[in-house]
C-alpha positions as CSV (number, residue, x, y, z in Angstrom):
1,M,51.1,-5.6,15.3
2,A,54.7,-5.5,16.2
3,L,55.9,-7.8,19.0
4,T,57.2,-5.3,21.6
5,V,57.6,-5.3,25.3
6,Q,55.4,-2.2,25.5
7,N,52.5,-4.0,23.8
8,F,52.9,-7.0,26.0
9,I,52.7,-4.8,29.1
10,K,49.6,-3.2,27.7
11,F,48.0,-6.6,27.2
12,A,49.1,-7.8,30.6
13,N,47.6,-4.7,32.2
14,Y,44.4,-5.1,30.3
15,Y,44.1,-8.7,31.6
16,N,44.8,-7.6,35.2
17,Q,42.2,-4.8,34.9
18,T,39.7,-7.3,33.5
19,A,40.3,-9.8,36.3
20,M,39.9,-7.0,39.0
21,L,36.7,-5.8,37.4
22,M,35.3,-9.4,37.2
23,S,36.2,-9.8,40.9
24,A,34.4,-6.6,41.8
25,I,31.3,-7.7,39.9
26,C,31.3,-11.1,41.6
27,V,31.4,-9.3,45.0
28,Q,28.7,-6.8,44.1
29,K,26.4,-9.6,42.9
30,G,26.4,-11.2,46.3
31,G,29.7,-13.1,46.4
32,I,29.4,-15.2,43.2
33,A,32.4,-17.5,43.0
34,M,34.7,-16.5,40.1
35,E,34.5,-20.1,38.8
36,N,30.7,-19.6,38.4
37,Y,30.9,-16.2,36.7
38,V,30.0,-16.2,33.1
39,G,32.8,-13.8,32.2
40,R,35.4,-16.5,33.1
41,F,35.4,-17.7,29.5
42,Y,36.3,-14.3,28.2
43,A,39.0,-13.9,30.8
44,A,40.5,-17.3,29.8
45,D,40.6,-16.2,26.2
46,V,42.3,-12.9,27.1
47,L,44.8,-14.8,29.2
48,E,45.5,-17.2,26.4
49,F,46.2,-14.3,24.1
50,V,48.6,-12.6,26.6
51,V,50.5,-15.9,27.1
52,E,50.8,-16.6,23.4
53,Y,51.9,-13.0,22.7
54,G,54.5,-13.2,25.5
55,R,55.9,-16.5,24.2
56,R,56.2,-15.1,20.7
57,L,57.9,-12.0,22.0
58,I,60.5,-14.1,23.9
59,K,61.0,-16.4,20.9
60,S,61.6,-13.4,18.6
61,N,63.9,-11.6,20.9
62,P,66.2,-13.7,23.2
63,N,67.5,-10.6,25.0
64,I,64.2,-9.9,26.8
65,S,64.7,-8.9,30.4
66,P,64.3,-11.7,33.0
67,E,61.4,-9.8,34.6
68,I,59.3,-10.1,31.4
69,V,60.2,-13.8,31.0
70,S,59.1,-14.3,34.6
71,L,55.9,-12.5,34.0
72,V,55.2,-14.6,30.9
73,E,55.9,-17.8,32.9
74,R,53.5,-16.6,35.7
75,F,50.7,-15.9,33.2
76,G,51.5,-19.3,31.6
77,A,51.0,-21.0,34.9
78,Q,47.8,-19.2,35.5
79,F,46.6,-20.2,32.0
80,D,47.4,-23.9,32.6
81,Q,44.8,-23.8,35.5
82,V,42.0,-22.4,33.2
83,R,43.0,-23.9,29.9
84,D,39.7,-25.8,29.6
85,L,37.7,-22.6,29.8
86,A,39.3,-21.1,26.7
87,T,37.4,-21.1,23.5
88,P,38.4,-24.0,21.4
89,T,39.9,-23.5,18.0
90,Q,37.0,-23.6,15.6
91,K,36.8,-26.3,13.1
92,P,33.8,-27.4,11.0
93,I,31.2,-29.3,13.1
94,H,31.4,-32.3,10.7
95,E,35.1,-32.7,11.6
96,M,34.5,-32.5,15.3
97,T,34.5,-35.5,17.6
98,L,31.4,-36.0,19.8
99,A,33.4,-34.9,22.8
100,E,34.6,-31.7,21.1
101,F,31.1,-30.9,20.0
102,E,29.7,-31.4,23.5
103,K,32.3,-29.2,24.9
104,L,31.7,-26.5,22.3
105,M,27.9,-26.6,23.0
106,N,28.4,-26.8,26.8
107,I,26.4,-30.1,27.0
């Protein structure tokens, strides 16, 4: 997939729509806190993808508008707050430390 501003905006819109839908679900289910909703892990993975795509876009094209750079930075700040919810990069279980394995298994 080509690194384009249009694709970044589509991904950013997808993440925003996902976050709004998750918020609506939490309200509908009796006011579940977002940090207790099971979909928070998926949202963190989507946000990680959006941030990484944006960073690669900026790196590949230094003439990106300041608005897009600002948006990438805003998403990056959001991701820093939920970084521990993102799915870890998978490596074989026999290469994991005990802490990595426990985090992966939610122990």
